[in-house]
C-alpha positions as CSV (number, residue, x, y, z in Angstrom):
1,M,25.3,34.2,-22.4
2,N,26.3,36.9,-24.7
3,K,29.5,38.0,-23.7
4,D,29.4,41.5,-25.6
5,K,26.4,42.5,-23.2
6,D,27.1,40.8,-19.9
7,K,29.1,42.6,-17.2
8,Y,30.7,42.2,-13.7
9,I,28.8,43.8,-11.2
10,V,29.1,43.8,-7.3
11,K,25.9,43.0,-5.1
12,H,25.4,42.2,-1.3
13,I,24.6,38.7,-0.7
14,D,21.2,39.3,0.6
15,R,20.6,40.6,-3.0
16,L,21.5,37.4,-4.8
17,L,17.9,35.0,-4.8
18,L,18.3,31.3,-5.2
19,D,16.6,29.7,-7.9
20,P,13.6,27.3,-6.7
21,N,13.2,26.0,-10.3
22,N,16.8,24.9,-10.6
23,Y,16.9,21.7,-12.2
24,R,18.8,19.7,-9.5
25,F,15.6,19.7,-7.8
26,I,13.2,18.4,-10.1
27,D,13.8,14.8,-8.6
28,N,13.2,16.0,-5.0
29,K,9.5,15.2,-3.9
30,D,9.0,18.5,-2.1
31,Y,9.6,20.4,-5.3
32,R,7.0,22.6,-7.4
33,S,7.4,24.9,-9.8
34,I,7.6,28.6,-8.7
35,T,6.2,31.7,-10.5
36,I,8.4,34.6,-10.9
37,S,6.1,36.6,-8.6
38,E,6.9,34.1,-5.7
39,I,10.5,34.0,-6.1
40,G,11.4,36.7,-3.6
41,D,8.9,35.0,-0.8
42,P,11.1,34.4,2.3
43,R,9.6,30.6,2.6
44,I,10.3,29.9,-1.3
45,Q,13.6,30.9,-0.3
46,Q,14.4,29.1,2.6
47,R,13.1,26.1,1.0
48,T,15.3,26.3,-1.7
49,R,18.4,27.1,0.6
50,N,17.5,24.0,2.6
51,F,17.3,21.9,-1.0
52,L,20.9,23.1,-1.4
53,I,22.4,22.8,2.1
54,G,21.0,19.4,2.8
55,K,21.2,17.9,6.3
56,N,24.1,18.8,8.4
57,E,25.2,21.0,5.4
58,E,26.4,18.1,3.5
59,G,25.1,19.7,0.3
60,I,27.6,22.7,0.5
61,S,30.5,21.1,3.1
62,D,32.8,21.3,0.4
63,L,32.2,24.8,-0.6
64,I,32.4,25.8,3.2
65,T,35.6,24.4,3.5
66,S,37.0,26.0,0.1
67,F,35.6,29.3,1.0
68,K,37.1,29.3,4.7
69,T,40.6,28.2,3.4
70,N,40.9,30.5,0.0
71,G,38.5,33.1,0.3
72,I,36.4,33.5,-2.9
73,L,38.3,33.1,-6.1
74,K,37.1,34.7,-9.2
75,L,37.8,31.6,-11.5
76,D,34.1,30.9,-12.0
77,P,31.7,33.7,-10.9
78,I,28.5,33.4,-9.9
79,Q,25.8,34.1,-12.8
80,V,22.6,36.3,-12.2
81,R,19.8,37.8,-14.2
82,E,17.7,40.9,-12.8
83,I,14.1,40.5,-11.6
84,P,12.0,43.1,-13.1
85,K,10.7,45.8,-10.6
86,S,13.2,44.7,-8.0
87,K,16.4,45.6,-6.6
88,N,17.2,41.7,-6.6
89,F,18.7,39.4,-8.9
90,I,18.1,35.6,-9.3
91,V,21.2,33.3,-9.6
92,I,21.1,31.1,-12.8
93,E,24.6,29.5,-12.4
94,G,26.1,29.2,-9.0
95,N,23.1,28.3,-6.6
96,R,25.4,26.0,-4.4
97,R,27.9,29.0,-4.1
98,T,25.5,31.6,-3.5
99,A,23.9,28.8,-0.8
100,A,27.2,28.4,0.9
101,L,28.1,31.9,1.0
102,K,24.4,33.1,2.6
103,Y,25.5,30.4,5.4
104,L,29.0,31.8,6.0
105,Y,27.4,35.4,6.2
106,E,24.9,33.9,9.1
107,E,27.8,32.5,10.7
108,F,29.9,35.8,10.1
109,E,26.8,37.5,11.9
110,K,27.1,35.3,15.0
111,N,30.9,36.1,15.2
112,N,31.7,32.2,14.2
113,D,35.1,31.3,12.4
114,V,34.5,31.8,8.5
115,G,38.2,31.5,8.0
116,K,39.7,34.1,5.3
117,L,36.4,35.8,4.5
118,T,35.5,39.4,5.8
119,G,32.6,41.4,5.9
120,E,33.6,42.9,2.7
121,N,33.4,39.7,1.0
122,F,29.7,39.4,1.9
123,K,28.9,42.8,1.0
124,S,30.7,43.3,-2.4
125,V,30.0,39.8,-4.3
126,D,31.3,39.7,-7.8
127,V,28.8,38.3,-10.2
128,I,28.0,38.6,-13.8
129,L,25.0,40.1,-15.1
130,V,23.4,38.1,-18.0
131,S,21.5,40.8,-19.7
132,D,19.3,39.0,-22.3
133,E,19.7,35.3,-21.9
134,S,17.2,33.4,-23.8
135,P,15.7,30.4,-22.0
136,I,17.2,28.0,-24.3
137,Q,20.7,29.6,-23.7
138,H,20.2,29.2,-20.1
139,L,19.2,25.9,-20.3
140,I,22.2,25.1,-22.4
141,T,24.8,26.8,-20.1
142,M,23.3,24.6,-17.1
143,G,23.7,21.5,-19.5
144,L,27.4,22.6,-20.0
145,H,28.1,22.8,-16.5
146,H,25.8,19.8,-15.4
147,I,25.6,17.5,-18.1
148,S,28.8,17.6,-19.8
149,G,30.7,19.2,-17.3
150,K,32.6,17.8,-14.0
151,R,29.7,19.1,-11.8
152,K,26.9,16.6,-13.0
153,W,23.6,16.2,-11.7
154,S,21.9,13.4,-11.3
155,S,20.7,11.2,-14.3
156,V,17.0,12.1,-13.9
157,N,17.6,15.9,-13.8
158,Q,19.6,15.6,-16.8
159,A,17.3,14.2,-18.7
160,Q,14.5,16.6,-17.8
161,L,17.1,19.3,-19.2
162,I,17.4,17.5,-22.4
163,H,13.6,16.9,-22.5
164,D,12.9,20.4,-22.3
165,L,15.2,21.9,-24.7
166,R,13.7,19.1,-27.4
167,H,10.1,19.3,-26.7
168,K,9.6,22.7,-24.6
169,H,11.7,24.8,-26.9
170,S,11.4,22.7,-29.9
171,M,15.5,22.4,-30.7
172,S,16.5,19.7,-32.9
173,E,18.4,16.6,-31.6
174,E,21.2,17.6,-34.0
175,K,21.5,21.2,-32.2
176,I,21.4,19.8,-28.8
177,C,24.0,17.3,-29.2
178,S,26.4,20.3,-30.8
179,A,25.4,22.4,-27.7
180,L,25.6,20.1,-25.0
181,S,28.7,17.8,-26.5
182,I,26.5,14.8,-26.4
183,N,25.8,11.9,-29.0
184,K,22.6,11.0,-30.3
185,H,22.5,7.5,-28.5
186,S,22.8,9.5,-25.1
187,L,20.3,11.6,-26.1
188,R,17.4,9.3,-27.0
189,R,18.1,7.1,-24.1
190,S,17.8,10.0,-22.0
191,L,14.4,10.8,-23.5
192,R,13.2,7.3,-23.5
193,T,14.1,6.6,-19.8
194,L,12.4,9.8,-18.8
195,A,9.5,9.0,-20.9
196,L,9.3,5.5,-19.1
197,I,9.4,7.2,-15.9
198,E,6.9,9.5,-16.3
199,R,4.6,6.6,-17.2
200,Y,5.0,5.0,-13.8
201,K,4.6,8.0,-12.4
202,L,1.2,8.2,-13.7
203,S,0.6,4.6,-12.6
204,D,-0.9,3.0,-9.0
205,Y,2.7,2.9,-8.1
206,G,4.0,6.2,-9.2
207,D,4.5,7.7,-5.5
208,Q,7.1,4.8,-5.1
209,F,9.2,6.6,-7.6
210,Q,12.8,7.5,-6.2
211,T,16.1,9.2,-8.0
212,N,18.2,6.1,-7.4
213,R,15.8,4.1,-9.5
214,Y,16.7,5.9,-12.8
215,A,18.8,3.0,-13.5
216,I,16.5,0.4,-13.5
217,F,14.2,2.5,-16.4
218,Q,17.1,3.0,-18.2
219,E,18.0,-0.7,-18.2
220,I,14.7,-1.2,-19.4
221,V,14.7,1.2,-22.3
222,T,18.2,0.0,-23.3
223,R,17.1,-3.8,-23.7
224,V,15.8,-5.0,-27.2
225,E,13.9,-7.6,-25.9
226,M,12.2,-5.7,-23.2
227,K,11.4,-2.9,-25.8
228,D,10.0,-5.7,-27.9
229,W,8.1,-6.9,-25.1
230,L,6.4,-3.7,-24.3
231,N,5.7,-3.1,-27.9
232,W,7.5,0.0,-27.4
233,N,6.7,2.9,-29.6
234,E,9.9,5.0,-30.9
235,A,8.1,7.7,-32.5
236,N,6.2,8.6,-29.3
237,Y,8.5,7.1,-26.6
238,R,5.8,5.2,-25.0
239,A,4.7,1.4,-24.3
240,D,1.7,0.5,-26.5
241,N,1.2,-3.1,-24.4
242,R,0.0,-1.3,-21.6
243,M,-0.8,-4.7,-19.8
244,N,2.7,-5.6,-20.0
245,E,3.8,-2.2,-18.8
246,E,1.6,-2.6,-15.9
247,K,2.8,-5.8,-15.1
248,L,6.5,-4.4,-15.2
249,F,5.9,-1.3,-13.0
250,S,4.3,-4.0,-10.3
251,W,7.6,-6.0,-10.5
252,I,9.8,-2.9,-9.6
253,S,7.2,-1.7,-6.9
254,F,6.2,-2.8,-3.4
255,E,2.8,-4.1,-3.9
256,E,-0.1,-4.1,-0.9
257,F,-2.4,-7.3,-0.6
258,I,-5.6,-7.4,1.4
259,D,-7.2,-10.8,2.5
260,I,-10.5,-10.6,3.9
261,D,-11.8,-12.8,6.4
262,E,-15.1,-14.8,4.9
263,Y,-16.4,-14.8,8.5
264,D,-15.5,-11.5,10.0
265,A,-14.6,-9.4,7.5
266,K,-11.2,-8.7,9.3
267,E,-9.0,-7.2,6.9
268,T,-5.2,-8.5,6.9
269,K,-2.8,-6.5,4.8
270,T,0.5,-7.5,3.6
271,I,3.2,-5.8,1.9
272,K,5.4,-7.5,-0.5
273,E,8.7,-6.5,-1.8
274,P,9.4,-5.5,-5.3
275,I,10.8,-8.4,-7.5
276,I,13.4,-6.2,-9.0
277,T,15.3,-3.6,-7.0
278,K,18.4,-3.7,-9.2
279,S,19.2,-2.4,-13.1
280,H,21.5,-5.7,-13.2
281,E,18.0,-7.9,-12.5
282,I,16.8,-6.2,-16.0
283,R,19.1,-7.7,-18.0
284,E,18.7,-11.0,-16.5
285,L,14.9,-10.6,-17.0
286,S,15.1,-9.5,-20.4
287,K,16.9,-13.2,-21.4
288,F,13.7,-14.7,-20.3
289,I,10.9,-12.1,-20.6
290,H,9.2,-14.1,-23.3
291,D,9.2,-17.6,-21.5
292,K,5.6,-17.9,-19.8
293,E,6.4,-20.2,-17.4
294,A,9.6,-18.6,-16.3
295,I,7.6,-15.6,-15.8
296,E,4.8,-17.3,-13.8
297,Q,7.4,-18.9,-11.6
298,M,9.3,-15.6,-10.9
299,V,6.1,-13.6,-10.0
300,E,4.8,-16.7,-8.0
301,S,8.1,-16.9,-5.7
302,R,8.6,-12.9,-6.0
303,S,12.5,-13.8,-7.2
304,I,14.2,-13.1,-10.3
305,T,16.4,-16.2,-9.8
306,A,13.8,-18.8,-9.5
307,G,12.2,-17.5,-13.0
308,F,15.7,-17.6,-14.6
309,A,16.7,-21.0,-13.1
310,I,13.7,-22.8,-15.0
311,S,13.7,-20.8,-18.1
312,D,14.4,-22.9,-21.0
313,A,15.2,-19.7,-23.2
314,V,18.4,-19.2,-20.5
315,G,19.1,-22.7,-20.4
316,A,19.9,-23.4,-24.1
317,S,21.5,-19.9,-24.3
318,R,24.0,-21.3,-21.6
319,L,24.4,-24.6,-22.8
320,Q,25.2,-23.5,-26.5
321,K,27.9,-21.0,-25.0
322,A,29.0,-23.7,-22.7
323,I,29.4,-26.2,-25.9
324,E,31.3,-23.5,-27.8
325,N,33.5,-22.7,-24.8
326,I,34.3,-26.5,-24.7
327,E,35.1,-26.6,-28.3
328,K,37.5,-23.8,-28.3
329,E,39.3,-24.5,-25.3
330,V,39.7,-28.3,-26.2
331,Q,41.2,-27.3,-29.4
332,A,43.6,-25.2,-27.3
333,A,44.2,-28.3,-25.0
334,F,45.4,-30.1,-28.2
335,S,47.7,-27.5,-29.6
336,F,49.8,-27.7,-26.2
337,S,49.4,-31.4,-25.4
338,E,52.9,-32.0,-25.0
339,Y,52.7,-30.0,-21.7
340,L,50.4,-32.6,-20.0
341,D,51.5,-34.0,-16.9
342,N,49.8,-36.8,-14.5
343,E,47.7,-34.3,-12.5
344,N,46.5,-32.9,-16.1
345,Y,45.9,-36.6,-17.6
346,Y,43.8,-36.7,-13.9
347,K,41.6,-33.5,-14.5
348,V,41.4,-34.5,-18.3
349,A,39.7,-38.0,-17.4
350,I,37.2,-36.7,-14.7
351,L,36.0,-34.1,-17.3
352,R,35.9,-37.1,-20.1
353,D,33.5,-38.7,-17.6
354,K,31.4,-35.5,-17.1
355,L,31.0,-35.1,-21.0
356,D,30.2,-38.9,-21.5
357,R,27.3,-38.1,-19.0
358,L,25.8,-35.5,-21.2
359,I,25.2,-38.0,-23.9
360,P,22.1,-39.7,-24.0
361,S,22.4,-43.4,-23.8
362,S,20.9,-46.0,-21.2
363,K,18.8,-43.5,-19.0
364,N,20.6,-44.8,-16.3
365,L,19.2,-44.3,-12.8
366,G,22.1,-45.1,-11.1
367,E,24.0,-41.6,-10.5
368,L,20.7,-40.0,-9.8
369,S,20.6,-38.2,-6.2
370,Q,18.8,-35.4,-4.1
371,N,21.8,-33.1,-3.1
372,N,22.2,-31.1,0.0
373,L,20.0,-33.1,2.3
374,S,19.9,-31.7,5.7
375,K,19.1,-33.8,8.7
376,Y,15.4,-33.4,10.1
377,F,16.1,-34.1,13.7
378,T,19.0,-32.2,15.7
379,K,18.8,-34.9,18.4
380,I,17.6,-38.3,18.6
381,N,16.2,-39.3,22.1
382,T,14.5,-42.6,20.8
383,H,14.6,-44.6,17.9
384,F,11.2,-46.0,15.9
385,T,8.8,-47.2,18.8
386,R,5.8,-48.2,16.2
387,V,5.1,-49.1,12.6
388,T,2.3,-49.4,10.7
389,V,2.7,-50.7,7.1
390,K,-0.5,-50.0,5.5
391,K,0.9,-51.1,2.0
392,Y,4.6,-52.4,1.0
393,R,4.9,-55.5,-1.5
394,K,3.2,-58.1,0.5
395,L,2.9,-56.5,3.7
396,I,-0.4,-55.0,4.0
397,N,-2.1,-53.6,7.4
398,L,0.8,-54.9,9.3
399,N,1.6,-53.5,12.7
400,V,5.0,-53.9,14.5
401,E,5.2,-52.5,18.0
402,R,7.2,-52.6,21.1
403,L,10.6,-51.9,19.1
404,T,13.7,-51.9,20.9
405,R,17.4,-51.3,20.5
406,V,18.2,-54.7,18.6
407,N,15.3,-56.3,16.6
408,I,15.5,-59.6,15.2
409,I,13.0,-60.2,12.2
410,V,12.5,-63.9,11.7
411,G,10.7,-66.1,9.3
412,G,10.3,-68.9,6.8
413,N,11.3,-68.1,3.1
414,N,9.4,-65.5,1.4
415,A,7.8,-64.0,4.4
416,G,8.2,-60.6,4.1
417,K,11.5,-60.2,6.4
418,T,13.6,-58.4,3.8
419,S,10.4,-55.9,2.9
420,L,10.0,-55.3,6.6
421,I,13.6,-53.9,7.1
422,E,13.5,-52.1,3.8
423,V,10.4,-50.3,5.5
424,F,12.4,-48.7,8.0
425,Y,15.3,-47.7,5.6
426,L,13.0,-46.0,3.3
427,L,11.2,-43.8,6.4
428,T,14.3,-42.3,7.4
429,R,15.0,-41.2,3.9
430,L,11.8,-39.5,4.1
431,N,11.0,-37.9,0.4
432,N,14.3,-38.9,-1.3
433,I,13.4,-41.0,-4.1
434,P,16.7,-42.1,-5.2
435,S,16.9,-44.2,-1.9
436,L,13.8,-46.2,-3.4
437,I,15.5,-46.5,-6.8
438,E,18.5,-47.9,-4.7
439,L,16.3,-50.3,-3.0
440,E,15.0,-51.6,-6.5
441,K,18.0,-51.6,-8.0
442,Y,19.5,-54.1,-5.5
443,R,16.7,-55.9,-5.1
444,G,16.7,-56.6,-8.9
445,R,20.1,-57.3,-8.9
446,F,21.1,-54.7,-11.2
447,Y,24.8,-54.2,-9.9
448,D,26.2,-51.9,-12.8
449,Q,23.4,-50.0,-14.9
450,F,19.7,-49.5,-13.8
451,H,17.4,-48.4,-16.9
452,T,14.4,-46.4,-16.6
453,K,12.4,-48.5,-18.1
454,W,13.6,-51.3,-15.3
455,F,12.4,-49.0,-12.6
456,D,8.9,-48.2,-14.1
457,K,8.3,-52.2,-14.5
458,L,9.3,-53.0,-11.0
459,F,7.8,-50.4,-9.3
460,I,4.1,-51.2,-9.5
461,D,2.3,-51.0,-6.0
462,R,1.4,-47.8,-3.9
463,I,3.7,-47.3,-0.7
464,E,1.9,-46.1,2.5
465,I,3.6,-46.4,5.8
466,E,3.2,-44.8,9.3
467,S,5.5,-44.7,12.4
468,I,6.6,-43.3,15.4
469,F,10.4,-42.1,15.3
470,N,12.0,-39.8,18.0
471,N,8.2,-39.5,19.6
472,T,7.3,-37.9,16.3
473,P,4.4,-39.4,13.9
474,I,5.7,-39.8,10.2
475,I,3.9,-40.8,7.2
476,L,5.1,-41.6,3.9
477,S,3.4,-42.3,0.9
478,I,4.9,-43.1,-2.6
479,E,2.8,-43.9,-5.9
480,K,3.2,-44.1,-9.7
481,L,0.8,-42.1,-11.7
482,E,0.5,-40.0,-14.9
483,T,1.4,-36.4,-14.3
484,D,-1.0,-33.5,-15.3
485,E,2.0,-31.2,-15.3
486,N,2.7,-29.4,-18.8
487,I,5.8,-31.4,-19.6
488,D,7.0,-33.0,-23.0
489,K,5.5,-35.9,-23.1
490,S,7.3,-37.1,-26.0
491,Q,8.4,-40.9,-25.0
492,Y,7.2,-40.1,-21.2
493,L,6.1,-43.2,-19.4
494,N,5.2,-42.4,-15.8
495,S,5.5,-40.2,-12.8
496,I,6.7,-41.3,-9.1
497,T,5.6,-39.0,-6.2
498,S,7.1,-39.2,-2.8
499,N,5.1,-37.4,0.0
500,A,6.5,-37.1,3.6
501,I,4.4,-35.9,6.1
502,I,6.5,-35.6,9.8
503,N,5.2,-33.6,12.5
504,G,3.0,-31.9,10.1
505,D,5.6,-30.8,7.7
506,E,4.9,-32.2,4.1
507,L,8.2,-33.0,1.8
508,E,7.6,-33.9,-1.7
509,S,9.6,-35.2,-4.4
510,T,8.6,-36.0,-7.9
511,I,10.5,-38.0,-10.6
512,H,9.4,-37.8,-14.5
513,L,10.2,-41.2,-16.1
514,F,11.4,-41.2,-19.9
515,S,12.4,-43.9,-22.4
516,N,14.4,-41.6,-24.4
517,K,16.0,-39.4,-22.1
518,E,17.4,-38.9,-18.1
519,P,14.6,-38.8,-15.5
520,E,13.7,-35.5,-14.3
521,L,13.7,-35.1,-10.8
522,Y,11.8,-32.2,-8.9
523,F,11.7,-31.2,-5.1
524,Q,11.7,-28.2,-3.2
525,K,13.1,-29.4,0.0
526,S,14.5,-32.8,1.1
527,Q,15.6,-34.1,4.4
528,F,16.2,-37.4,6.0
529,M,15.4,-38.3,9.7
530,C,18.6,-39.9,10.6
531,E,21.7,-41.9,9.2
532,A,20.7,-45.1,7.8
533,T,22.6,-47.8,6.2
534,F,21.5,-51.2,4.7
535,S,23.8,-54.4,4.6
536,S,23.1,-57.3,2.3
537,P,25.2,-60.2,1.4
538,Y,23.6,-59.9,-2.1
539,R,24.7,-56.0,-2.3
540,Y,27.7,-54.2,-2.2
541,N,28.0,-50.3,-1.9
542,G,31.5,-49.4,-2.2
543,A,31.1,-45.6,-2.0
544,L,29.1,-46.0,1.4
545,L,31.9,-48.2,2.6
546,K,34.9,-45.8,2.0
547,K,32.7,-43.0,3.9
548,A,32.4,-45.4,6.7
549,H,35.9,-46.5,6.7
550,A,36.9,-42.6,6.8
551,R,34.7,-41.9,9.6
552,A,35.8,-45.0,11.6
553,V,39.6,-43.7,11.2
554,E,38.3,-40.4,12.2
555,N,36.4,-41.6,15.3
556,Q,39.2,-43.8,16.1
557,Y,36.8,-47.0,15.9
558,L,38.9,-49.0,13.4
559,D,41.3,-50.2,16.0
560,E,38.2,-51.7,17.8
561,I,37.2,-53.8,14.7
562,I,40.7,-54.8,13.9
563,Q,41.0,-55.7,17.6
564,F,37.6,-58.2,17.4
565,I,39.0,-59.7,13.8
566,Q,42.3,-60.6,15.6
567,D,40.9,-61.7,18.6
568,K,37.9,-63.8,17.0
569,L,38.9,-64.7,13.3
570,D,42.7,-64.4,12.7
571,A,45.2,-63.3,15.3
572,R,47.8,-62.8,12.2
573,I,46.0,-59.8,10.7
574,Q,47.8,-56.4,11.7
575,K,45.5,-53.9,9.7
576,I,43.1,-53.4,7.1
577,E,43.8,-50.2,4.9
578,M,41.9,-48.4,2.0
579,I,44.4,-47.7,-1.0
580,S,43.9,-46.1,-4.0
581,I,45.5,-47.2,-7.3
582,E,44.5,-45.9,-10.7
583,D,41.8,-43.8,-9.2
584,E,40.3,-47.2,-8.0
585,S,40.2,-47.5,-3.8
586,R,40.2,-51.1,-2.1
587,F,40.5,-52.5,1.2
588,M,44.0,-54.2,1.6
589,V,44.7,-56.6,4.6
590,S,48.1,-56.6,6.1
591,S,49.1,-59.9,7.9
592,T,52.1,-61.6,9.9
593,N,52.1,-64.6,7.3
594,L,52.3,-62.4,4.1
595,N,55.0,-60.2,2.6
596,H,52.7,-57.7,1.0
597,A,49.2,-56.6,1.7
598,I,46.3,-58.1,-0.5
599,D,42.8,-57.5,-1.3
600,I,39.9,-58.4,1.4
601,T,38.3,-60.1,-1.3
602,K,41.0,-62.8,-1.0
603,Y,39.7,-63.6,2.2
604,G,36.7,-65.4,3.1
605,E,33.3,-64.1,3.0
606,G,32.8,-64.0,6.6
607,L,35.5,-62.1,7.5
608,Q,34.6,-59.6,4.6
609,R,30.7,-59.5,6.0
610,V,32.0,-58.8,9.6
611,F,34.3,-56.2,8.4
612,E,31.5,-54.4,6.6
613,I,28.9,-54.5,9.3
614,A,31.2,-53.2,11.9
615,L,32.1,-50.0,9.9
616,L,28.4,-49.6,9.2
617,M,27.6,-49.5,13.1
618,G,29.9,-46.9,13.7
619,Y,28.6,-44.9,10.4
620,S,24.9,-45.0,11.3
621,R,25.6,-43.4,14.6
622,N,22.4,-41.7,16.3
623,G,20.7,-43.5,13.3
624,I,19.5,-47.1,12.3
625,I,21.2,-50.1,10.4
626,C,19.2,-52.5,8.3
627,I,21.0,-55.9,8.1
628,D,19.5,-58.6,5.9
629,E,20.6,-62.3,6.8
630,L,22.9,-61.5,9.6
631,D,23.9,-65.2,9.5
632,S,25.1,-65.4,5.8
633,A,28.7,-66.2,5.3
634,I,29.0,-65.9,9.3
635,H,30.0,-69.2,10.6
636,K,27.7,-70.2,13.8
637,N,30.9,-70.2,16.2
638,L,31.5,-66.4,15.5
639,L,27.8,-65.7,16.1
640,R,27.9,-65.4,19.8
641,D,30.9,-63.1,19.8
642,F,29.6,-60.9,16.8
643,T,26.1,-60.3,18.0
644,E,27.5,-59.3,21.4
645,F,29.6,-56.9,19.6
646,I,26.7,-55.5,17.7
647,Q,24.6,-55.0,20.9
648,A,27.7,-53.1,22.4
649,A,28.3,-51.3,19.1
650,A,24.5,-50.2,19.2
651,V,24.7,-48.8,22.7
652,K,27.7,-47.0,22.0
653,F,26.8,-45.2,18.8
654,N,23.2,-45.1,19.9
655,V,22.2,-47.0,16.5
656,Q,18.9,-48.9,16.4
657,V,19.4,-52.3,14.8
658,F,16.9,-54.2,12.4
659,L,18.3,-57.4,11.1
660,T,16.8,-60.6,9.3
661,T,17.7,-64.4,10.2
662,H,16.1,-67.7,9.2
663,S,18.6,-69.2,11.3
664,K,17.6,-70.6,15.0
665,E,21.5,-70.7,15.6
666,C,21.6,-66.9,15.1
667,I,18.8,-66.5,17.7
668,D,20.7,-68.5,20.0
669,A,23.5,-66.6,19.8
670,F,22.0,-63.2,20.8
671,V,20.4,-64.9,23.8
672,E,23.5,-66.9,25.0
673,N,25.9,-64.1,24.6
674,N,27.3,-62.2,27.6
675,Y,25.2,-59.0,26.8
676,P,21.9,-58.3,28.8
677,D,19.0,-58.7,26.8
678,D,16.9,-56.1,28.0
679,E,16.9,-54.1,24.5
680,L,16.4,-57.2,22.6
681,T,13.3,-58.4,20.9
682,A,12.5,-60.6,18.0
683,F,9.6,-60.6,15.7
684,A,8.1,-63.5,13.9
685,L,6.4,-63.2,10.7
686,S,4.0,-65.5,9.2
687,E,0.8,-65.7,7.0
688,E,-2.6,-66.0,8.2
689,N,-5.4,-66.4,5.9
690,G,-3.5,-64.7,3.0
691,N,-2.0,-61.7,4.9
692,V,1.4,-61.5,6.9
693,V,1.0,-61.4,10.5
694,C,3.5,-60.3,13.3
695,K,4.3,-61.4,16.5
696,H,6.9,-60.8,19.1
697,L,9.0,-62.0,22.0
698,T,11.4,-60.3,24.3
699,G,14.5,-60.9,26.2
700,N,15.7,-64.2,27.3
701,K,12.2,-65.9,26.3
702,L,13.5,-65.6,22.8
703,K,15.4,-69.3,23.2
704,Q,11.8,-70.3,23.3
705,L,10.8,-68.6,19.9
706,V,10.4,-71.7,17.4
707,D,8.6,-73.8,20.0
708,S,6.5,-71.1,21.4
709,I,4.9,-69.5,18.4
710,N,5.4,-72.9,16.5
711,I,7.4,-71.6,13.2
712,D,9.5,-73.4,11.4
713,I,12.2,-70.5,10.7
714,R,15.2,-72.6,9.1
C-alpha cells in the first residue's frame, strides 16, 4: 500500500463489491477463479457473500455482535480498489466486515434491530482507496493480515498465497520471508505440502481432498523417512517414485472395490475406510515405511496399528530405547538405594524376575500362555454327549457315546484311560496350544522347566478328535509340520498348528519351535468352551489351586469342604487357610490338637487329594473335571462317602466328571453310596485286534461290570 497516494473516501455500502477471488475461498469445493468483468454479476456477489457469511451467519456472527454493540470503529478501515469504467469498488482487505455490513443493511431496511448502527453508517462507509497497489503488494498486505497476523486463514490458503508470490510473481524466498515475517523452513514446508496436495488432486482420489486433511500432507513432507520412501525431489517439489506416491494416496483415501459374480455378472460394491485419517498416524507409519511385511499387514488389515505391531524396525527401536531407559533408571536407583523399604524390595524382585526372562536360557515352555481367552458359550445346557477319537496317542477311531454327568473310565494298565480323559480336557481348550504343552509336561513329569527340544521330541503323532458339546459339533486337529512361512529358520525345529472348528467357527494357533530361542506363538483369536480342570496324583498345579481356593471362599463353598473333612477324615481339623510368606503361598491346617497351624503336606496324601479334588469341583462350575486315578491315596473306607460328595457337587455346580480307576472298590463305592445312579456311567477300555475299544454300562448295573464284560481292572 502506497501511503502517500492512498486516501480515505466515503462510499455507500452498495458500491462496495466483495472479492470473489479472495484467498480464503480457495479451499472451498465450489470456488472458481472470476475475471474482472464478472465481479459485478449479482450471482457472483451472492455466491461470494454466502462463502463469507456461512450457515446461519456463523462466518460473521462475531462481527455482527461487534457492530451492533460498538458501531463502526475506524481502527482498521476497509481497503478498496477502483474498478475501471465503473462506479463500484472491489474490497481487497476487509471482505468479512463488508459482508457483515451488507447483512446488517438488509436487516436495517427490514426495520430489524441493528444496535447502534444508523442509516448514515451504511450510506457513508469510510474506506481507504488504494490507488496503485501492485499485485505483489496486494498479496503481501493480505499475507500480513492472514498469515503473520491474528486473523489467520486455513493452512492451505496460506500456502497458496506463498506459492503465488514465489511462482506467479517470482519473488525470492528471502523477500517473501522478510515481507511476511516468516522463516524459510515454514515457507518451504508450505510449498512442499501444497505441491503434494496438487499431486493428490490430480490422482484418482483427488475429489476426496478436504482442507482439514492438510495436516496429513504436511506431516508426509516433514518426515525424512517418508520423503526417502517417495524419493522426494527437493528441486521440483515432487515424488519421483510415482508408484509409492499412488500407494500413499490410496492409504489416505476411501477406496471402492467391485466384485463381479462369475455366474450372473452381478456387481457388489464395497467402500473401505482410509487406513490413515490423522496426521499422527503418518508419524507412526514413517517408523516402518521401509518394512515390507509390516506394510503388507497394514494394508491387509487396513490398520496402521497392525503394521506397527509386527514391524521389526519398530520393535528394535522400542527395545533399544527401553534398554537405555532401564540402564539410566537402574543407575538412579543405585544412587538412592538407601531409601529402599520393604515395598520397594518387593517391586525390585518382580522387576528382576522379568529381566531374567529376557535373557535366552533354556527355551522354557512353562510360562507360555495365550492371554485374554474368552468363553465360547455363554450358557451350558448340556455337556459332552459323544466323542470320536480319530487319533490321540494309542486311541484310534474310538467312539464313546451315552456320556452322562459322572463318567467312570476303567481298564487295565496301559489301556488308554488317562489318554481318554485328556481328550475331553483338550477339547474344552479348543486352539489353546499351551494346554497341550501342559499335558505333555506333566505326562513327562517335568515338574520344573520343560524345554522346547523335549516338547518337539515328545509330540509325535497328529491329534484328531470330534465331539458334541452343548449340542454343538466340535472338531479339533493338532499336528506337527515344517512351516512354509517366511520366518528365520536359524536353529528352527518344527511348528505345531492347532485348528478348532466349533459350530462352523474356525480358531487356529501356531507355535514355531527353536532350539536357541523362545518359541513363537501366533493366533488371531483363542477361546475355550468352558472351565476345565485336571487332577492327578502325579501332578500339582499350585497356581490353579490358589484360584480354586479363592473362588471357594468367595462362593462360601470352602465351609462345605472343611465340614466333609471333619466328618469323614479328622474331626479335630478346624480350618484350612492359604497363607503367604516371602512370596510363597501354602495351605496351612489349624487343628484342635496343635498349638499352631501346619502345612497341609504334613498330613497324609489322602486328605490332600480330597481337599484338591473338592476345590476343583467348585472351580469347574458349568464345565468339566478330569480326575486321573481317583482311588489313589484315598482309603477304600472313605471312597463311598467321597464319591457321593463328588456326585452331589457335580449337580450343584453343573460339572461333568470324567475319572479313571483300576479299582473295583472305587466302582462299588459309586454304586453303593446313597446318591442316585441315574447320571452315572462306566466305560471299560480293552484291546481287540490291536485296537482299543470301549464298552459302557450304566446305573446300578455297574456292580456287575467286572463279571459281565470279563475285564480285569485291578
